[in-house]
N, C-alpha and C positions, 0 to 999 in steps of 0.2 A: 595670372599665369595660365590657368586653364583656358580662359577665353582667348588668350593670345594664340595658343596652339590650335584651338578650334578654328579661329579665323585664318591663320596661315594655311592650314591644310584645306580649309574650305575654298580659299582663293586659288590654291594650287589645283583643286578639283575643277573649279570653273575654268581655269586656264587650259587644263587638259581637255575638258569637254569642248571648248572653243576650237582647240587644235584638231580634235576628232571631227568636229563639224566641217572644218576647212578641208581636212584630208578627204572626208566623204564627198564633199562637193567637187573637189579637184579630181577625185577618182571618177565621179560620174561624168564630168566634162573633160577629163584628162586628155582624151584623144583629139579634142577639138580646140577650143579657144585658148585655153591656158596650158597647153601641152608643155611649154617650156618650163613654167613654174612647177608643174607636176614632175617633170623629169629632174629638175633641180632637187626637189624634195626626195625623190627616189635615190638620187646620187648621194645626198647627205646620209640617208638611211643605209645605203650600201656601205659607205665609208665608216659611219659611227653607230651602226645598228646594234652591235654587241654591247657597246658602252651604254647606249640608251636602254637596252634590254637588261643591263645590270643596274643602272641608276633607278629605274622606275620601281622594280620590286624592292630594292634596298630602301628607297624613300618610303614606300608603303609599309614595309616591315618596321622601319623606325617609327613611323606614325602609329602603328598598332601597339608597339611597345611603349611609346610615350603615353598613349591613351590608357593602357592597362597598368603599367608599372609606375608612372609618374603621377598622372591625373587620378588614377584609381578606378577607371571604368572596367568593371569585371567582364571579361568576354563570355558570351553565351556559347552554347554548343555549336551553333552554325558559324559563329566567329572563329572557333577553333578549326572547323573544317576549311574555312576560307584561308586561314593561316597555313594549313597543311598544303594547300595548292600554291600559296604565294611564296612562303619562305624558301623552298628549294630552288625557286627560279633565280634568286640572287646568287646562290652558290653555283648553279649550273651555268649561268651567264659569266660568272667570274672564271670558272674553269675554261669556258669557251674563249674568253679573252686571253687567258694565259696560254692556251694551246693554239690560239689564232686560227680556230676552226669554227665554222658556222653550222656544223652538223647537229648541234643541239637545238636549233631554232624550232623544228617541228614539235619537240617535247615541251618547249615553253608555250607554244601555241595551244597544245592539248591541255596542259595544266591550266592555262588561262580560260579555256572554254568551260571546264568543270567549275573553276572558281567563280566565273562570271554567272553561271547558272545558279549557284548557291547564293551568291550575294544579291542577284536580282530577285530571287525568290524571297529572301529575307526582307529586302527593301519593300517589295510589293506588300508583304504581310505587315510590315511596320506601318506603311501608309494606310492600308485598309483598316488596321486597328486604330490608328490616329484619327482617321476621319469617320470612325464609327461604323464602317461597313462590316458585313459578316466576315468573320475570320476564316481564312483558308486553313486547311489542316496543317498544323505546324509540326515539323519534324524534330522539334526540340524536345528531347526526353528529360533532360536534367531539370530539377526543380530549383536549382541554385539561381540562375538568371534567366529571365524570359527572353526568348529570341525576338519577341515583338517590342521589347522595351527600347525606347528612343532616349539616348543620353543627351542628345541635343538635336535641334532642327535649325540649321544655319541657313540663312537667306530663304527660308520658307520651304526648302526641299532637300537640303544636304544632310545626310546622316552618315554614320560610319559605314554601313553596308554600301551606300551609294558611292562613297569614296573608294571603297575596295572594288566595286563593280567598274568604276571609271578606270582604275589602274589596270584591271584585268583586260578591259577592252583595248586600252592603249597598247599593252604588251601584245595582245593578239594582232592588232592592226600592224604594228611595227614588225612583228614576226612574219606576217604574211608578205609585207612589202620586202623585208630583208631576204626572205626565202626566194621570192620572185626575182630579185635583182642578183641573187647568187647563181641562178640557173643560166 
């Protein structure tokens, strides 16, 4: 069961990373060769942006709860900070959907920036520790669970902080596109 959840969330992470790569490439060449495809994606985000901005943090929140409550991976201190920036996003996006207003989008983007910084920091520290490099100063004060502990390393690079980082970046990019199409 544990490996099934790890594999499912890892594959979702890879799919999101592929989507982010495509969005990045289309953004870079958006005004030229593939402007029509880029405009279609912007239109989809304009129409369904709030729903996407609800589903992504909700799925990430479900994943973090599955990993901690069902599988038993105890979250470290940095994981708790990431959750503090992730969990409110699902509720804020749900409120925006109910109110049919996109004025919440800049707040989602800001929460994602802070969450992405923390998750990127933790991931870099995990990889440095894993590969035996000198450790960066770790902001993890608690002695309960080390922030550099890797519960799994799926496909040679995916860990829980990388999954979280990927979710934060997707939320940030969708937020920026949705905000731009709102204007």
